[in-house]
N, C-alpha and C positions, 0 to 999 in steps of 0.2 A: 460730819465730812462727808463728801460726794468724790468717789472716784471713777475713772474707766481706764479701767488695767490696774497699770501702773503709774496711770498720770492723775494728780488732782485737778478739781475742777473749780477753777476758780469764779467766784463770783463777781457779778458787774462794777461793784464798790470797790472791788482789791487790784483790780485790771491793771487802773492806770498806774499805782504805786510798783506794781511788778513788773510793769514794763519801763518803767524809770531806771530801776533797782537794774535790770535786764542790759539797760543800755549804755550803763557804766564800760561794758565790756569795749566797745567799740571796734567791733572786728566785722562790718558788715553784715549784708542783710543777709547771707547764708549762715553765718555763724549764731546768728543770734536767734534764728529760726531751729538749728538743729539744739541748740543749747535748749532752747523753750520746749522743744519737742520731748526731751526726757525725761520731765516731770510735770508738767502743768499742760492743762486746754482750757479753750474756752471755744465757742462759735466764732468765727471768723480773725482767728489769731494771728494765722500767717497775717492775712492780709493788713492787721493793725501792724506786724512788727514791720513789713516794708513800708508803710507808710511813717513809722516812728524813724526808720533810719534813714529813709530819705528827706524828713526833715532836721536831719541831725548836721550841723555845720561841721563837725570833726570828723564824720565818717565821712561826707561826702567831698570834703577839701582832699583828702588823701586820696580818692578814686583814682585807679590807674589810666591812664591815656587812654584814647580808642586808637583800633587798630587801623592800618590805612584800610581807606578805599580803593575798588577796583579803577584804574585809572581811565582819565576821560579826556582823550587828547582833542586840542582846538581843532577847527578844520585846517586840513594842510593845506600848505603853497604847492601850488601849480608851475612856478617859476623863479628864477633867483629875486631876491628884494620885491618881493611880494608881501611878505610879513617879517618886521622886525620886531626884536625881543631887546630891550633896555633894562641897563641897572645900574645904579652908582654905587662904586664900592670903594672902600678906604684901607690903605697900607700902609706903615709906618708913615701916619700923618700925614699923606699924600692921598688928594681925592682922581677917581678916574672914574668917566662915563663908559661904559663898556655896551655893545650893540653887536646884536648876531645876526645875521641871517636865517630865518627859519627853514629856509629849500637847499642852500648850499653848506650852511655852518661858518660864512664868511664872517671872520671879528674885524670890529672896528674899533681903536680903542681910543679915547681924547684925555690926554692929561690937562688937568687943573692947576695951575701953582699957586692959588688963591686959597686959604682955606675955606673960603664963604663962597659958596655954589648957589647962584640964584637963577630964578626961572631965564632969564636973558641970556644969561652963559650958557645953560643947555640948549636954547632956542637956536643961539648960535652954532655950535656945534652940531645939531642935528639938520640945519638947514645946510650945514657942509657937506654931509653925508646925501643929504635929497638931491645934491649938486652933481657930486660924481658919480653915484651909481642910480639914481630916478628916485622916483618918490614911489613910495609903499602905497599900499591900500588900508596895511594895518600897524598901527604902532602899539606894541604890549608895555607894559613900565610897570614897575612895584606901584606900593603907595606912598614913594617919595613925597616930601611937600612942594617939589617943581614941577612933577609932573601933571597932577591935579589943580595946577594954578590956573586962575582964568587966562592967563597969559600967552600960556602956552598952548590951552585949547583953542584959543582965537587961532594961534598958528596953526594948529594942525587943520583948523576949519578953514584957512585961506588958502591951504595948500590943496585940500581934499582929502586927508586923512581920517579916519576914526582912528579912536584912542581905546585900548583895553587895557584896565587896570587888574590886577590879579592880588588874594586877600593879603593881607600883613600877616606876618611870620607864619607864611605857607610858598615856601621856595616851591613848592613843587605844582603850583597853578604858573610857576612862569619859568617853566624847568629849562626852557631853550637858553635864555638868557642867563642863568642860575650854573649851568653846564659851561658854558663861556666865561663866566667871573672866577669859578675855579681853575679853569685851567689857564685865565688871563693872567691869576694871581700867583700861578707860579713862574711864569714869564717877568709880570712886575716885580716880584722877591728875587730875581737872580739879575736884576738891571740897575741894581746899586750898587754904585762906587764911591767906597769913603763916605757912606752914609748921603751921598744925594742921586738922585734917579738920574741914570745915564739915557738921553731919548735914542742914542745912534747904536748901544746895546739892545733897548729893547725892541728897535725897528728891525735888527737883524733876526733875532728871536721869532719877533712876529711873519716874518717872511718865510721862515723854517716851519710856524706852525701852519702857514695856509697852504705849504705844500705838500704836508701831512696829508694821507688817507685818513678816512674817520667809519669806522666799524665795517673794515674790508671794501668799502666802497670805493669812492674817489673821492680825494682832495678838493677844499674849497675852491683851489685854482681851477681844478679842471671842470667843475663843476661850471663855475661863471666865465672862463675863458676857453674851456674845452681844449686845455694844456696846461701843463704847469710853468711857474713863472721862476723865471732867474733869481735865485737867492745866493746867499755867500756859499753854498759848497759848489765844486765844480761839475761841472754837466756837460754831456757831449750834444753836439746841435742836433743829432739826431733822437733825442728826449724830447723836444720840441715840436717835432713834426708828425703830422695827422696819422703817416700809417703806422707810427710806433705806439700809439695810445689805445687803449685798451678799449672792448667794447664798451658802450654808455650803457647798452641795454643791461648786459650781463653784468655789469656793479651795481645799476640800480635796482635789480631784482638781489643780488646781493646783501646790498645794503638795506632792501624792504624787509628782507627774510631775518636780518640780526635786530631789526627794530622790532619784529613779531615776537622773537624769542625773548626780548628784554622786557614787553609786554606782558607776557606770560608769564614768566619767573614774576614777576612783581606781584601779577593777580592771584598767586597760590596763597599767597598768607594774607591777601586784602579779603575784607569784608564790607559790604556795602551797610550804611547806615542808615535808620528810616529819617525820611524827610521832617522838618518841622512845620508847622504853620505860624501864620501872621497871630500874636495872641497868645503865643505858649510861652510860659515863664521856664529859663536856662538859666546855667552858670557857664560862665567864661573862663578857662582854661589863662591859666597866666604864663607868657610864654617862657620865662626862664624856672621859676620855681615848679612850673606843671601842676600847681594845684589848683583847686576847682572855687575858686575863690569870689569872683564878681556874679551877682544874681542883675538879672536883666530879663526884658521880655521883647519877644521879635518882632520889628516894625515893617521888616521889607523881607522880603523872598527872591534871592539874584538868580538868575540862568545858570551860573556854576558852580552851583552848592554853596553861595556863597550866601549872608543874612547879614541886615541890618539891626542892631540889639542897644537897646537902650537901656540905659541903668537907672538905679533909683535916684542918681543925682543928677540926671537930664542927658549924660554923657552920649554919644551915639558910637559904635565900633561899628564896623565890617569884620566878620571872620568868618574863617572857612566851616563847614558843618565840624569837623573833625575837632574843634576846638571849643564845642558847645556842648554839653549834657542838657537832656531834660531834667526838668523841673519841678516836681509836683507838690505845690503847697498843700500841707493838712491841714483842712477844717476844721474849727473845732466844733465839738461834737454838741449836738442841739440838745437842749434842758427842757426838760417837758415842766412846765408851769406846776407846782402845787394844786389839789387839788381844796377849793376855797369855798366851805357852806355859805350858802347865799341868806346874808341877812335881811331882816323883814325892814322895809321904808321906816323910818320914824313917824309918828305919827301927826298928824297936822290939827289944831286944835278947832274944833265946832264939825268934825266930821267924825263919823262912826266908823269905827273901824272893821271891816269885814275880813273875816278870814279865809285864807285860798280854801278851795276844796281839794283835799287828798286825789290824789290819783286813785282812778278806780283800778283794783287788783285785779290780774290776769283770768279770764273765766275757768274753771275747773270742773271737766264733766265727771261726773258723779257715776253716772252709768257704765261708761267707756272701760272698756281695759287697755292691757298694753300690748301692741302688737307682737305676735310671737314671734323670735329669729329667724330671720331666712336662713335656710340651708341650702347648700352646694346640690346640684343636682347631676354633678359629674360622676361618671362610673370609674373608679380606679383601675387601671391596667398593669400587669404587670412591667417590671422595668427591663429594660434591654439592658442595661449594662450589667445584672448580675443574674446567678443560674436562678432557676425557678426555685429549687430546695431551699434558698437562701430567702428570699421574697415574702415577705407575709404581708398580709390585708390588713 
């Protein structure tokens, strides 16, 4: 038995069995290495444990989720209704299309009485918004089946609008619409009367929301019309006059500062993740169970930390970097073929067998002696760390 301190040196033939016994703990790479370092050792032991734990499905499927990455906002809009963010939501069996202006926060909600929402119905609702407020430059949406449809893309192309699609199961990439959906769901939930959706009640609450200031700045109505709108609350005529409106520059500076503080607060707990390349083997996290269960290979890299992943079944998924974990497949160890002594070729009748001459041995010089060992010519000097009387040559 060979030992290194208190640890036993494991031979090559027994390392595989020991790794399999160690893997029964299923506690991750750190715990496995800590346990192995207590009693055993062999060269490259830590690297083999890391590869083994990375190839274990039980260990990798229960790994924690990635931390959030620092915010990477879209290019900001410079005027109202230049960029519109849209999302489809469902509440109490009713379907709604929520569209929010990125510059002012102006919400526009369309109610669909039917349960089936086709791309044509979405096109009619979006066309009505374009007619009322103007044609935007960019139209952002989630990965719903109505927006990437060929009919909807052709509609935006005819109107000169570019389409932006966010990553599935990642609402942060379409944050403006998701924040609007959260606010509109509260209004929609309070607009039901006896189980039916009250359109008048919802319209009044929507006007109140458009007159409410956002993050200490101006309200969506003040940004669009430079004055508040008349809603169901009483108001004096002076509240609509221009001389009683607050300075727009001061309010914009206040809103910009509030946005910077929110971004700074979010980035305190965010960590950037290393980018992936085409051909990397990854695991996809399930959006509900949060388990890393679906293997795949990166086939395309998007501009906004999004990737196209192809699974062994041939399906292609678009996922954000936060839902992908690098998977390093373990290659089997190379097996050295055993050395087989060369056998002479069978003799052919009628031919003489000529023996192969043995190789000549290396020449040995009988008269020469081994050279003397080389000695160091360095002159030792007293150490500067100890007193002269304690130092000896």
